[in-house]
TIDODREN-413283 format. One record per atom (N, C-alpha, C, CB): residue in three letters; x, y, z. Coordinates in steps of 0.1 Angstrom, whole numbers, plus 5000, padded with zeros to 4 digits. Glycine has a CB too. Example, Ala and Ser with C-alpha at 12.3 -4.5 7.8 and 13.67 -1.06 7.14 Angstrom:
Ala513249435078/Ala512349555078/Ala513249675078/Ala511349555090/Ser512849785071/Ser513749895071/Ser512950005079/Ser514149945057/
END
This chain:
Phe475985358787/Phe475285378771/Phe473885428772/Phe475185218761/Asp472885388778/Asp472085468777/Asp472085618774/Asp471785448785/Arg472585648784/Arg472985798783/Arg473985818765/Arg474485828801/Leu474785818759/Leu475385748745/Leu474085758732/Leu475785568749/Arg473285678742/Arg471785618729/Arg471085698729/Arg470685488732/Tyr470585798738/Tyr469885948741/Tyr470385998729/Tyr470386048756/Val471786048734/Val472386218728/Val472686158711/Val474486298739/Glu472685978706/Glu472385928692/Glu470985988687/Glu472485758691/Ile470085918695/Ile468685958691/Ile468586108687/Ile467785938703/Lys468386198694/Lys468586308700/Lys469386418688/Lys469386278715/His470186408686/His471186448674/His470286418660/His472786338675/Gly470186228658/Gly469786178649/Gly468386278641/Gly469586048656/Arg467286368654/Arg466486358655/Arg466986458647/Arg465686328666/Val467386548652/Val467886768646/Val468386708637/Val469086928655/Ala469286618634/Ala469786658622/Ala468686588609/Ala471386608622/Met467486538610/Met466286488599/Met465886568593/Met464986438602/Leu465786698610/Leu464686778604/Leu465886918604/Leu462886788616/Ala467186928601/Ala467687018599/Ala467787008583/Ala468887038608/Ile467886838576/Ile467786848561/Ile466386878561/Ile468286708552/Ala465386898565/Ala464486908554/Ala463987038556/Ala463186788553/Gly464187058569/Gly464387238574/Gly465687318555/Gly466187238601/Tyr466787218551/Tyr467287318547/Tyr467087268532/Tyr468787358554/Leu466887158527/Leu466387178516/Leu464687258508/Leu466587058514/Thr463687228521/Thr462687348520/Thr462587458515/Thr462487378529/Thr464287548524/Thr464687648518/Thr465787728511/Thr464487678524/Leu465687568508/Leu466887558495/Leu465887588482/Leu467887368493/Ala464887448487/Ala463387518473/Ala462987638468/Ala461987498478/Gly462887758481/Gly462287868479/Gly460987908495/Gly461687858463/Val460487788494/Val459687778504/Val459987838517/Val459487658506/Arg459487978513/Arg459288088529/Arg458288088531/Arg459588248529/Leu457988148551/Leu456588218552/Leu456088358548/Leu456388218565/Pro455388418551/Pro454788538540/Pro455288658555/Pro452388518534/Gly455488758552/Gly455388798558/Gly456688898562/Gly454888728563/Asn457288958573/Asn457788978579/Asn458788958593/Asn457389008578/Ile460088928592/Ile460788898601/Ile461088948614/Ile461588878597/Ser460889048608/Ser460789218621/Ser459989308614/Ser462389328625/Tyr460489408630/Tyr460189558627/Tyr460089648619/Tyr460689598629/Asp461689548614/Asp462389698605/Asp461889648589/Asp464789708606/Gly460989598587/Gly460989528569/Gly461089418568/Gly462089558558/Thr462689368578/Thr462989208566/Thr462089128568/Thr464389108569/Gln461889088555/Gln460588948552/Gln461888798547/Gln458989008532/Phe460788728554/Phe460988588551/Phe462088558540/Phe459588528546/Ser460688598527/Ser461988558514/Ser462888668515/Ser461488558496/Asp463688768528/Asp464388818521/Asp466088728527/Asp464088988522/Ile465788598537/Ile466988508545/Ile466888428530/Ile466688408563/Pro468788448531/Pro468588348521/Pro468488198523/Pro469488358513/Ala468788048519/Ala469587898524/Ala470487908528/Ala469987798516/Gly470987768538/Gly472187768543/Gly472787838552/Gly472787778536/Phe474087848556/Phe474387958562/Phe474388098559/Phe475387928565/Gly474488138552/Gly473888248548/Gly472788378561/Gly473088168536/Ala471688248562/Ala470688268569/Ala471188348587/Ala470088118569/Leu472088278591/Leu472688348603/Leu472488478604/Leu474088338603/Ser473288538591/Ser474488688589/Ser472888758586/Ser476388688571/Lys471988748578/Lys470488798581/Lys469388778590/Lys469788788572/Ile469388708595/Ile468288688610/Ile469188768618/Ile467888508619/Pro468188978621/Pro467788988630/Pro468388948649/Pro466888928623/Asp469688998651/Asp469988938666/Asp468888958674/Asp471289008673/Ala467688968675/Ala466688958686/Ala466088828681/Ala465589098687/Gly465788858669/Gly465388648663/Gly466388518662/Gly464988638645/Leu467688588664/Leu468588458667/Leu468488448678/Leu469988458665/Phe468788548689/Phe467588498704/Phe466888458706/Phe466988548709/Gln466088468702/Gln464488378706/Gln464888268701/Gln462988418698/Leu465288288686/Leu465388118682/Leu466188008691/Leu466188108669/Phe467188078698/Phe467787998705/Phe467687938718/Phe468488038705/Ala466888078728/Ala465888108742/Ala464887988737/Ala465088298745/Phe463987968727/Phe463087928721/Phe463287748724/Phe463187988705/Ile464787698721/Ile465587558715/Ile466787508731/Ile466887618696/Gly466487608740/Gly467387638754/Gly465987548763/Gly467787848760/Phe464687628761/Phe463487608773/Phe462887448765/Phe462087788773/Leu463087448758/Leu462787308747/Leu463587148756/Leu463787358727/Glu465187208754/Glu465987108761/Glu465687088777/Glu467487138759/Val465887228782/Val465887198794/Val464587158805/Val466487288797/Phe462887188797/Phe461887178801/Phe460787068795/Phe461687288800/Val461487088789/Val460187018775/Val461086838767/Val460287208754/Met461986838763/Met462386718756/Met463586648765/Met462786758741/Lys462886558782/Lys463486568785/Lys462586358782/Lys464086678796/Asp463686278791/Asp463686128790/Asp464286078804/Asp464586068777/Ser463985978807/Ser464685868817/Ser465685948818/Ser464985708812/Ala467085918811/Ala468085908807/Ala469186068810/Ala467685868794/Asn468186168812/Asn468586268818/Asn467486338828/Asn469086358809/Gly466486318839/Gly465586328846/Gly464486268852/Gly465486378845/Ala463786278837/Ala462586258833/Ala462086128837/Ala462386278820/Ala460586128846/Ala460385948846/Ala460385868839/Ala459385888848/Pro460985738842/Pro461485668830/Pro460285688822/Pro462085508832/Gly460685648808/Gly460085618791/Gly459985458793/Gly461585658775/Ala459485408787/Ala459185298782/Ala460985188772/Ala457785368772/Phe461485308766/Phe462485328762/Phe463485398761/Phe462285308758/Val465185408757/Val465785548756/Val465285648740/Val467585508755/Gly465185768747/Gly464585898734/Gly463585868736/Gly464785898718/Asp462285758745/Asp461385858748/Asp460585938752/Asp461185858748/Phe460486048740/Phe459786168748/Phe458786208753/Phe459686248744/Arg457286098751/Arg456386068754/Arg455986168764/Arg456485948756/Asn456786118778/Asn456886228786/Asn454786248793/Asn457686388774/Gly454386118791/Gly452886048795/Gly452086158788/Gly452386028812/Ala452186238780/Ala451486348770/Ala451186348756/Ala452186468771/Leu452186248752/Leu451786168736/Leu451485998729/Leu452786208727/Asp451085988727/Asp450585848725/Asp449985818710/Asp449485808737/Phe451085808700/Phe450485808685/Phe450285638680/Phe451785908672/Gly449285568689/Gly449385478686/Gly450685358691/Gly449185508675/Trp451885418700/Trp453185368705/Trp452285208703/Trp453985438725/Asp451785228718/Asp451485108727/Asp450484988721/Asp450685168739/Thr450185058708/Thr448984948699/Thr450284828694/Thr447885058680/Phe451584878693/Phe452384748683/Phe452884648695/Phe454084818671/Asp453384578690/Asp453984468693/Asp455284488697/Asp453984388684/Glu456084388702/Glu457184438704/Glu458484378696/Glu457184428718/Glu458384338689/Glu458984338679/Glu459284418668/Glu458784278677/Thr457284458665/Thr457584598659/Thr458084738661/Thr456884628657/Lys457684698672/Lys458584898681/Lys459984868680/Lys458284958702/Phe460684778685/Phe462484708679/Phe462184758666/Phe462984498678/Ser462284698660/Ser461784768639/Ser461884888641/Ser459884748630/Lys460884958646/Lys460585118643/Lys461585188649/Lys458985178648/Arg462485168659/Arg463185248671/Arg464185198657/Arg463485188691/Ala464685108654/Ala465785068644/Ala466285158635/Ala465284978635/Ile465285178626/Ile464785208620/Ile464485338617/Ile464385148621/Glu464385468634/Glu464885538632/Glu466085598633/Glu464485578632/Leu466685508645/Leu468185528641/Leu468785528632/Leu468785478644/Asn468685438623/Asn469885478614/Asn469185558600/Asn470885308609/Gln467885578599/Gln467385678591/Gln468085828601/Gln465485658590/Gly468085838610/Gly469085948621/Gly470285958618/Gly469285908636/Arg471185838617/Arg472585858612/Arg472985848601/Arg473385798616/Ala471585838588/Ala471885858576/Ala471786058578/Ala470685758563/Ala470886098582/Ala470486268584/Ala471586318590/Ala469186308594/Met472686248597/Met473186358608/Met474586368592/Met473786278631/Met474986218584/Met475886238571/Met475286318569/Met476186148560/Gly474086348560/Gly473586448549/Gly473886568553/Gly472186438546/Ile473286588564/Ile473286778572/Ile474786738569/Ile472586828594/Leu475986728575/Leu477086758576/Leu477686748559/Leu477786668588/Ala477486668553/Ala478086698530/Ala477586798529/Ala477586588514/Leu476086838537/Leu475686948521/Leu476087068534/Leu473386948509/Met476487078545/Met477287258549/Met478787228545/Met477187318570/Val479987128543/Val480687088540/Val480187158525/Val480886938544/His479787088516/His479787148505/His479387288502/His479287068499/Glu478687328510/Glu477887488505/Glu478887568509/Glu476287548512/Lys480387518522/Lys481287568520/Lys482887558512/Lys481287558528/Leu482487478503/Leu483587458496/Leu482887498484/Leu484287328497/Gly481587488483/Gly480887598470/Gly480587468458/Gly482387758463/Val480487358463/Val480287258454/Val478687198454/Val481187148458/Ser478187188449/Ser476887178451/Ser476587018450/Ser476187268439/Leu475486918462/Leu475386788463/Leu473586788454/Leu475686728483/Ile473486908453/Ile471586908452/Ile472186878430/Ile470187188461/Pro471186788429/Pro471086798416/Pro470686918405/Pro470486708413/Gly471586938398/Gly471387088394/Gly472087218399/Gly469987128396/Gly473187148401/Gly474187258403/Gly473887358420/Gly473887378387/Val472887358423/Val472087448432/Val473287438441/Val470487388438/Leu473187648448/Leu473987618458/Leu473387758466/Leu475587598454/Pro473387728483/Pro472587888483/Pro472688018479/Pro472387928492/
END
């Protein structure tokens, strides 16, 4: 069960980041400057699935290599080989503690349950955004599509 909960929490965290990234780029927020030496600017990259075809191959390689590095060496918990943490999905690894240890057990349980539920909602949300983008139907008020 711990392995399944670990995967659920991790997918939820990735989905929360995906929702934030999708909505940020859909709003038109971009980094300044060039994404590559050929003159392609960040502002030239569209939101949604269209971005995959516009990002240079070397950029996609760097992106996936960085994610792979984080997956293998940094984002570990006791469910996949790191030293045991306080709970499944504890990626602090003894390095970060933004006050977690100051909470009582009831508050910790509540915060973990909230994160789990928000992760589940984000997984459904990013799936809905991706499906509706492919269908050509906007979920965003105002009929905005990437």
